[in-house]
N, C-alpha and C positions, 0 to 999 in steps of 0.2 A: 311843124305845127299844123300841117294840112289835116283836115278832118278825117281823111281816109286812114290816117294812122290809128284811129280808134283809141287814142290815149284818153284815159279817164280825166275829166275835169270836175273839180269840186267848187261849189259856189255857196257863199253865205247869202241868204235871200230873206228879205223882209217883205211880207205881202199883206195887203189889206183884204180881209174877208174871213168868213167863218166856215171853212170846209169841214165836212164830216170825216170821220175815220175812213168810211167807205170811199169817199172821194180821194183821199190821200193815198189809200191803197191802190186805187184805180191808176194813179199816176205812176206807180211802180210796176203795175201789170201791163199797162199800155193803153193809150187812147188814140183815136183817129184824128189827125190834123189834116189840113188842106193838102199837104204834100206827102201824106202817108202816115203810117203808125209811128208813134214815138213814146218813149217812157224814160223815167229816171232809173238809174241803176240802184240808187238808194235815196231815201228821204227820211230825215230825222227832224223832229220838232225840237228847237233849241230854247225857245222862249214862247210862251203862249198867253200872255195877259194883255187885255185891251183889244182894240180893233186890229192892231197889227200883230202878226205872228212871225216868228223868226224860224228859219229852217236851214238845214245843211243838206244840200242835194249833190248827187254825182250823176254825170251823164257822159256817155262815151261817143256820142255822135256830135258833129259840129254844125248842125243846121242853123240857119240864121234865126236868132232870137228864140231858140228852142226852150229855154227855161221860162221866159216870159209867156210864150204861147201855151206851154203845158199848164201853167198856173191859171191863165185866162180860161182854159178849157173847163175848169171847175169853178169859175166865177170869182177868182181872186185877182187883184191887181198888184203886180210887183212894183214896189216903190223904192227898193234898194237892192242892188245886185252887185256882188263883189266876187271875183274869182279868187279862191284861196289856195288852190292846188292845181297843178298841171302835171299829169303823169305822176312821177314820184317826187316832184319838186314842190315843196310848200313855199308859197309866195310870201315875201316879207310883208308884215303888216304896215311898216312905215314907208312902203313904196307908194308914192303919191300917184294919182291918175295921170297918165301921159308921160310918166317917168320910167326909166329902166335902169338896169345894172347889167354888167357883163356876167355871164355864167362862168363858174370856175370850170377847170378841166374835168374835175370829178362830176360835176352836174351834167356837163355835156355827155360824158361817158354813160351816166345813168339814163339819160334820155335816149341815147342811141341804143343802149341795151334793151330798154323797154319797147322800142319800136320794132326791133328785130326779133323780139320774143314771140 
């Protein structure tokens, strides 16, 4: 699970703010943060009505609070953030915060294969 593995992580994000299309594109092209350049691998708007917008984003680097900091860079405040995929594993929706389940042998093999690829 170390960030150096460069495994893609996918997050469901709800953010407060009205970013322009250009600002959202900027997040996938790259922006400069305090600790260097950063970007989303992909960004999709999933819901867009009202003050809060929902997005599905993927990122390959594991820097501290990278998703929140990228959205803050364009003037949006993240008020909900859930990891929904780690590498090739989709995380169960019913897994409560702070809880876990053992991976199956097949899931472990999938993760190992994606790290060595």
